[in-house]
DSSP file (Angstrom, degrees, kcal/mol; ACC not computed):
  #  RESIDUE AA STRUCTURE BP1 BP2  ACC     N-H-->O    O-->H-N    N-H-->O    O-->H-N    TCO  KAPPA ALPHA  PHI   PSI    X-CA   Y-CA   Z-CA
    1    1 A M     >        0   0    0      0, 0.0     4,-1.8     0, 0.0     5,-0.2   0.000 360.0 360.0 360.0 -31.8    0.0    0.0    0.0
    2    2 A K  H  >  +     0   0    0      1,-0.2     4,-2.2     2,-0.2     5,-0.2   0.891 360.0  56.3 -65.1 -38.0    3.0    2.4    0.6
    3    3 A I  H  > S+     0   0    0      1,-0.2     4,-2.6     2,-0.2    -1,-0.2   0.849 104.7  52.1 -65.2 -35.2    4.1    1.9   -2.9
    4    4 A F  H  > S+     0   0    0      2,-0.2     4,-2.2     1,-0.2    -1,-0.2   0.933 110.5  46.6 -65.7 -45.0    0.7    3.0   -4.2
    5    5 A S  H  X S+     0   0    0     -4,-1.8     4,-1.6     2,-0.2    -2,-0.2   0.849 113.6  49.7 -69.8 -32.2    0.7    6.2   -2.2
    6    6 A L  H  X S+     0   0    0     -4,-2.2     4,-2.1     2,-0.2     5,-0.2   0.946 111.8  47.3 -70.1 -45.6    4.3    6.9   -3.3
    7    7 A S  H  X S+     0   0    0     -4,-2.6     4,-2.2     1,-0.2    -2,-0.2   0.876 110.8  53.1 -65.5 -34.8    3.5    6.3   -7.0
    8    8 A F  H  X S+     0   0    0     -4,-2.2     4,-1.9    -5,-0.2    -1,-0.2   0.902 108.1  49.4 -62.1 -40.5    0.5    8.5   -6.7
    9    9 A A  H  X S+     0   0    0     -4,-1.6     4,-1.8     2,-0.2    -2,-0.2   0.883 112.3  48.4 -66.5 -40.1    2.6   11.3   -5.2
   10   10 A V  H  X S+     0   0    0     -4,-2.1     4,-2.1     2,-0.2    -1,-0.2   0.859 109.3  53.4 -68.8 -36.6    5.2   11.0   -8.1
   11   11 A L  H  X S+     0   0    0     -4,-2.2     4,-2.5    -5,-0.2     5,-0.2   0.908 107.2  50.9 -65.2 -40.8    2.4   11.0  -10.7
   12   12 A L  H  X S+     0   0    0     -4,-1.9     4,-2.3     1,-0.2    -2,-0.2   0.910 109.4  51.4 -63.9 -40.9    1.0   14.2   -9.3
   13   13 A L  H  X S+     0   0    0     -4,-1.8     4,-1.3     2,-0.2    -1,-0.2   0.901 111.0  47.3 -61.9 -41.8    4.5   15.8   -9.5
   14   14 A V  H  X S+     0   0    0     -4,-2.1     4,-1.4     1,-0.2     3,-0.2   0.914 113.2  48.6 -68.4 -39.8    4.9   14.8  -13.1
   15   15 A L  H  X S+     0   0    0     -4,-2.5     4,-1.1     1,-0.2    -2,-0.2   0.887 106.3  56.5 -67.7 -37.5    1.4   16.1  -14.1
   16   16 A Q  H  < S+     0   0    0     -4,-2.3     4,-0.3     1,-0.2    -1,-0.2   0.856 107.8  48.7 -66.0 -31.6    2.0   19.4  -12.3
   17   17 A G  H >< S+     0   0    0     -4,-1.3     3,-0.7    -3,-0.2    -1,-0.2   0.811 107.6  55.4 -72.9 -32.0    5.1   20.0  -14.5
   18   18 A A  H >< S+     0   0    0     -4,-1.4     3,-1.1     1,-0.2     4,-0.3   0.653  90.7  74.3 -76.2 -16.3    3.2   19.1  -17.6
   19   19 A L  G >< S+     0   0    0     -4,-1.1     3,-1.2     1,-0.2     4,-0.4   0.770  81.7  70.3 -67.6 -24.3    0.5   21.8  -17.0
   20   20 A G  G <  S+     0   0    0     -3,-0.7     3,-0.4    -4,-0.3    -1,-0.2   0.769  95.3  53.4 -60.5 -26.6    2.9   24.5  -17.9
   21   21 A F  G <  S+     0   0    0     -3,-1.1    -1,-0.2     1,-0.2    -2,-0.2   0.574 102.6  58.7 -86.6 -10.4    2.8   23.4  -21.6
   22   22 A M  S <  S+     0   0    0     -3,-1.2    -1,-0.2    -4,-0.3    -2,-0.2   0.497  82.4 105.7-101.2  -1.5   -1.0   23.6  -21.7
   23   23 A R  S    S-     0   0    0     -4,-0.4     3,-0.1    -3,-0.4    -3,-0.0  -0.449  77.5-105.8 -73.4 148.8   -1.4   27.2  -20.7
   24   24 A A        -     0   0    0     -2,-0.1    28,-0.2     1,-0.1    -1,-0.1  -0.403  45.1 -93.7 -69.6 153.0   -2.3   29.8  -23.2
   25   25 A P        -     0   0    0      0, 0.0    28,-2.3     0, 0.0    35,-0.1  -0.368  34.6-172.5 -67.1 144.2    0.5   32.1  -24.4
   26   26 A S        +     0   0    0     26,-0.2     2,-0.3     1,-0.1    31,-0.2   0.466  65.4  31.3-117.0  -5.5    0.8   35.4  -22.5
   27   27 A N  S  > S-     0   0    0     28,-0.1     4,-2.0    29,-0.1     5,-0.2  -0.937  88.4 -97.7-148.0 169.8    3.4   37.3  -24.6
   28   28 A D  H  > S+     0   0    0     -2,-0.3     4,-1.9     1,-0.2     5,-0.1   0.781 118.9  53.6 -64.5 -31.0    4.5   37.5  -28.2
   29   29 A V  H  > S+     0   0    0      2,-0.2     4,-2.0     1,-0.2    -1,-0.2   0.932 110.3  46.7 -70.8 -47.0    7.5   35.0  -27.8
   30   30 A Q  H  > S+     0   0    0      1,-0.2     4,-1.2     2,-0.2    -2,-0.2   0.835 110.5  55.1 -63.9 -33.1    5.2   32.3  -26.3
   31   31 A C  H  <>S+     0   0    0     -4,-2.0     5,-2.8     2,-0.2    -1,-0.2   0.919 109.1  44.8 -67.8 -41.5    2.7   32.9  -29.0
   32   32 A K  H ><5S+     0   0    0     -4,-1.9     3,-1.2     1,-0.2    -2,-0.2   0.853 110.3  55.3 -69.4 -32.6    5.3   32.4  -31.8
   33   33 A Q  H 3<5S+     0   0    0     -4,-2.0    -1,-0.2     1,-0.2    -2,-0.2   0.781 106.3  52.9 -68.0 -26.7    6.6   29.2  -30.0
   34   34 A A  T 3<5S-     0   0    0     -4,-1.2    -1,-0.2    -3,-0.2    -2,-0.2   0.346 126.4-101.8 -90.1   4.7    3.0   27.9  -30.0
   35   35 A G  T < 5S+     0   0    0     -3,-1.2    28,-0.3     1,-0.3    -3,-0.2   0.736  81.9 121.1  86.3  22.3    2.8   28.4  -33.7
   36   36 A G      < -     0   0    0     -5,-2.8     2,-0.4    -6,-0.2    -1,-0.3  -0.577  51.6-134.6-111.3 176.8    0.7   31.6  -33.6
   37   37 A T  E     -A   61   0A   0     24,-2.4    24,-3.0    -2,-0.2     2,-0.5  -0.970  21.4-118.2-130.6 148.8    0.9   35.1  -34.8
   38   38 A C  E     -A   60   0A   0     -2,-0.4     2,-0.3    22,-0.2    22,-0.2  -0.771  31.9-163.2 -88.4 128.3    0.2   38.4  -33.0
   39   39 A S        -     0   0    0     20,-2.1    15,-0.2    -2,-0.5     4,-0.1  -0.832  19.9-131.4-110.6 150.2   -2.6   40.3  -34.7
   40   40 A T  S    S-     0   0    0     -2,-0.3    -1,-0.1     2,-0.2     3,-0.1   0.956  90.6  -8.6 -69.2 -57.0   -3.4   44.0  -34.1
   41   41 A N  S    S-     0   0    0      1,-0.4     2,-0.3    17,-0.1    -2,-0.1   0.803 125.2 -16.4-111.6 -47.0   -7.2   44.0  -33.6
   42   42 A H  S    S-     0   0    0     17,-0.1    -1,-0.4    16,-0.1    -2,-0.2  -0.936  83.0 -71.7-154.5 170.8   -8.7   40.6  -34.3
   43   43 A C        -     0   0    0     -2,-0.3     5,-0.1     1,-0.1     7,-0.1  -0.636  46.3-149.6 -75.9 121.4   -7.7   37.3  -36.1
   44   44 A P        +     0   0    0      0, 0.0    -1,-0.1     0, 0.0     5,-0.0   0.840  68.1  61.5 -69.7 -41.9   -7.9   38.2  -39.8
   45   45 A L  S >  S-     0   0    0      1,-0.1     3,-1.4     4,-0.0    -2,-0.0  -0.516  80.1-124.9 -84.4 149.9   -8.9   34.9  -41.5
   46   46 A P  T 3  S+     0   0    0      0, 0.0    -1,-0.1     0, 0.0    -3,-0.0   0.745 112.3  52.1 -66.8 -21.8  -12.1   33.1  -41.0
   47   47 A N  T 3  S+     0   0    0      2,-0.0    17,-3.6    19,-0.0     2,-0.4   0.196  92.5  93.1 -95.4  14.7  -10.2   30.0  -40.1
   48   48 A M  E <   -B   63   0A   0     -3,-1.4     2,-0.4    15,-0.3    15,-0.2  -0.864  55.0-169.9-106.9 140.4   -7.9   31.7  -37.5
   49   49 A R  E     -B   62   0A   0     13,-2.4    13,-2.0    -2,-0.4     2,-0.3  -0.984  25.9-114.7-134.2 148.9   -8.9   31.7  -33.9
   50   50 A S  E     +B   61   0A   0     -2,-0.4    11,-0.2    11,-0.2     3,-0.1  -0.596  35.4 165.8 -77.8 128.9   -7.6   33.5  -30.9
   51   51 A F  E     -     0   0A   0      9,-2.6     2,-0.3    -2,-0.3    10,-0.1   0.262  64.4 -14.9-128.5   8.9   -6.0   31.1  -28.3
   52   52 A G  E    S-B   60   0A   0      8,-0.8     8,-2.3   -28,-0.2     2,-0.4  -0.975  73.3 -86.4 177.5-167.5   -4.1   33.4  -26.1
   53   53 A R  E     -B   59   0A   0    -28,-2.3     3,-0.1    -2,-0.3   -22,-0.1  -0.980  17.9-157.6-128.6 136.9   -2.8   37.0  -25.7
   54   54 A C    >   -     0   0    0      4,-3.8     3,-0.6    -2,-0.4     2,-0.2   0.132  64.3 -40.2 -79.5-149.9    0.4   38.7  -26.8
   55   55 A Q  G >  S+     0   0    0      1,-0.2     3,-1.2     2,-0.1    -1,-0.2  -0.559 124.5   9.1 -83.7 147.6    1.3   41.8  -24.9
   56   56 A Q  G 3  S-     0   0    0      1,-0.2    -1,-0.2    -2,-0.2   -29,-0.1   0.831 130.8 -57.1  58.0  40.4   -1.3   44.4  -23.9
   57   57 A G  G <  S+     0   0    0     -3,-0.6    -1,-0.2     1,-0.3    -2,-0.1   0.537  90.3 148.1  77.9   6.5   -4.3   42.4  -24.9
   58   58 A V    <   -     0   0    0     -3,-1.2    -4,-3.8     1,-0.1    -1,-0.3  -0.604  51.2-114.8 -75.0 131.5   -3.3   41.9  -28.5
   59   59 A P  E     - B   0  53A   0      0, 0.0   -20,-2.1     0, 0.0     2,-0.6  -0.390  13.5-137.9 -72.0 145.7   -4.7   38.4  -29.6
   60   60 A C  E     -AB  38  52A   0     -8,-2.3    -9,-2.6   -22,-0.2    -8,-0.8  -0.927  28.1-159.8-100.5 122.2   -2.5   35.5  -30.5
   61   61 A C  E     -AB  37  50A   0    -24,-3.0   -24,-2.4    -2,-0.6     2,-0.3  -0.781  13.9-178.2-110.7 144.2   -4.1   33.8  -33.6
   62   62 A R  E     - B   0  49A   0    -13,-2.0   -13,-2.4    -2,-0.3     2,-0.2  -0.997  33.7-104.7-141.0 145.9   -3.6   30.4  -34.9
   63   63 A T  E     - B   0  48A   0    -28,-0.3     2,-0.4    -2,-0.3   -15,-0.3  -0.452  33.5-157.9 -68.7 135.3   -5.0   28.6  -38.0
   64   64 A V        -     0   0    0    -17,-3.6     2,-0.3    -2,-0.2    -1,-0.0  -0.952  19.7-118.0-117.5 134.7   -7.7   26.0  -37.2
   65   65 A A        -     0   0    0     -2,-0.4     2,-0.6     1,-0.0   -17,-0.0  -0.558  24.3-149.6 -73.9 132.2   -8.5   23.2  -39.6
   66   66 A I        -     0   0    0     -2,-0.3     2,-0.5     2,-0.0    -1,-0.0  -0.924   8.5-161.0-108.6 119.2  -12.0   23.3  -40.9
   67   67 A Y              0   0    0     -2,-0.6    -2,-0.0     1,-0.1     0, 0.0  -0.865 360.0 360.0-102.8 128.7  -13.7   20.0  -41.7
   68   68 A D              0   0    0     -2,-0.5    -1,-0.1     0, 0.0    -2,-0.0   0.428 360.0 360.0 -95.6 360.0  -16.7   19.9  -44.0
């Protein structure tokens, strides 16, 4: 039973470190690393969606696949 609680604690530590990669970008460098572009007002193309922010509230946009 001790091994179960120890493995559970290790699993929580590993998952906590992985959560940093799931956060939305909060500056222009993180936006570009995530494959996005900083747009001035809104995401320009109809297949682009905002998924985070660059600096000062500027949206970070990324192309989204559209399936018909």
